[in-house]
N, C-alpha and C positions, 0 to 999 in steps of 0.2 A: 462518417465513420468518428468513432472515438477512439484515441490512445490513452492508455489509463497507466502511467508510469508508476509503480507502488514498491513499497517496502512495507511488510506487517509489523515492524516496530514502531509504527507512528499512531497514535490513536485517531489523529485526524482523518489519518488514510483510511483507518477502519470504518469510520463515519461515512467516507465518500465512497467507499468500496460498496458497502451496504446501499447506500442512497442513490447512486448512480445507475445501479441495475433496472430497478422499475422505472426511472426517467428514460433511459435508452430503450427500453422495451415499449413504453407509451409511444415515443417518437419513431419506433422503427428504425433506429441507430444501431448499428454493430459496435460493439466493443472490444478492442484488440488490447488484451492485458499485457505490459511489458514489466515484467519483474525487475527490480535494481536493489542495489545497496545504496540506502542513503547516506550512510556513513561515509562512503567513497564520495560521495557530492559534496559532502560537509568539509572533507579534508581538501578537496580541489577547489571550491568556489565559494564555500559557505562557512568558515571556521567560526563566525560570528556566534553560531548555534552554541557551542564549547563554552564561550565566554558568558553567555547568558545563563546558561545552567551553573556555572561556577559562582557568579555573581547576580541574581535575581533580582530584578526591582520588586520589592513585598507586595505593593499594592497590584501591580501588574500581575504578577504570579497568582496572587489570592483571585483576581478577576478571570483569568484563563482557566483556574480550576473549576470555578463555577460555571463559566463558559462551556467548557467541555461536558460538565454534566448536565447542562440544558440541552446540549445537542444530543446527548446520549439518551437522554428521557424522550426526546422527539422523536427520536430513530427507533426508540424500544430496545436498546442496546444496554448489555452492563459493562462499564469501562471504569475499572480500577485505575487510576492514576496517583502517584507512580504505582506500578507493580513492583513487586518484592526485588525482580531483577531488572534494573533500567539504568542506562540502555542494555539492550539485549544483543547478543550477537545472532544475527539473522541470515547468516551468510548459507547454512545448509537448509535452511526454510525456504530462501528463494531459490537456490538451485532447485529445490524440489519443485517449485512452482515450473520453471524453466523446463525442466525434464519432463513434467505432465503436460506441458504445451497448452492445447486445446481443452484439455480435461483437467485444468488447474482451478477452476473457481470453487469446487467444494473443499479441495485441500486447502485452499487459502481462506475459505470461510471458517474453516475449523482451526485454522492457526490462529487468526484474528481471534476467535471464541475462547480459545485456550489461553492465549496471553494475555488480551485485555478483560475477559470475562472471567477467566478460571485461574488466574494468577500463576500459570504455569511456564517454567523457563524452556522457551522453544529452542534454545541452543542445545539442548541436551537429546542426545539420542534417545533415551526411554521415552521422552515425550513426543518426539517425531514419531517412534515407531508406533505409541499409542494412537495418535492423529491417524497415521496411515491405516490402522485397523479400523478406526471409527468410520472412515470413508471408503474402505474396501481396497486399499491400495496394498500389494504386496511389499511388506518392508522390506525384504532381502532384495528385491528388484529395484525398489526406492533408494536404498542406500549404495548400492552398486551405481545405479543411474546419476547420482549427485556428484559420484568421484569422477566421472568421465571428463576428460579435459576439454570437450567441445561443451558442456553443460557450463562449466567454470568460465570459459571464454565467452559464451553469451551472456552471462549475468554481467560480467566486465563490460562487454560491448554496449549493452542495453544502458549502463550505467554511464558509460562514456557518450553515448548518442545524446542522452537528455540533458546533458550538461551543453554539450555541442549545439544543440538547439534552444538555449536559453534557461533550462531548467535550473533548480538550485535548493529543490527538497522534495519531499514526498506527501501528497500526490501531486505529480504534475500531469495534466490533462489537456491533450490537445484536440481540438475540433478540424477537421479537415486539413491536417499536416502542419498548418503554420499558427493557427489562432490557439495560444496558450494560455491556461488557467491554470492557478494553483490554489488548492485547499476545499476541503467540503463546502465551506461558504460560499465558493463561486457558482454552485450547481445552480441557482437562478440565473446567472449569466451565461452557463453551459445551456440551458434550455432555450435561452433567445437565441443564442448561434446555430443551434440546431435547427429552431423554427426558421431562421432566416435562410438556412441552407436548404431548408425543403422547399421553402416559397421560391428560391432562386432556381431550383431545379423543375419546378413545375411548369 
């Protein structure tokens, strides 16, 4: 089993979200999607992210921009970095993923595409309503659902859980509950972990 803790406000998470699905299908692994708020993680255990944004190292920042576009090209994705609104308040979007539960993947995919490919502000109700219509979700039920206290509480609980388990950003990926990986570029290692798990279970 793969647990995928994610916030759609990260471009590296978009890449990992896209790339891990065919990997899991190929190896017969189930993905449990765990929406979080990465800002809550940064505030709690990784505030250095904010300092890096305020005073970036120019050479490193230039390379990271190239690196992101290399990965986007490899995945066949369009990623604008930075988008017009960055960072974005993704709380309603991620509550929407919680509310949708097992049916969240088409919605999450559309969120990533709208924000990173379409440069749309996914904090805005009008944009979220447009995404709902695109993937066949009743927008009135959506907005009512994401205002439920249980949905808000679950998003907070997911965020606190990933921190308690050692996570410090998005995406944080676990294989078999305890084997943690961070970032899109760890997918080759995740493949190896899944193959080891399959071999030991055989």
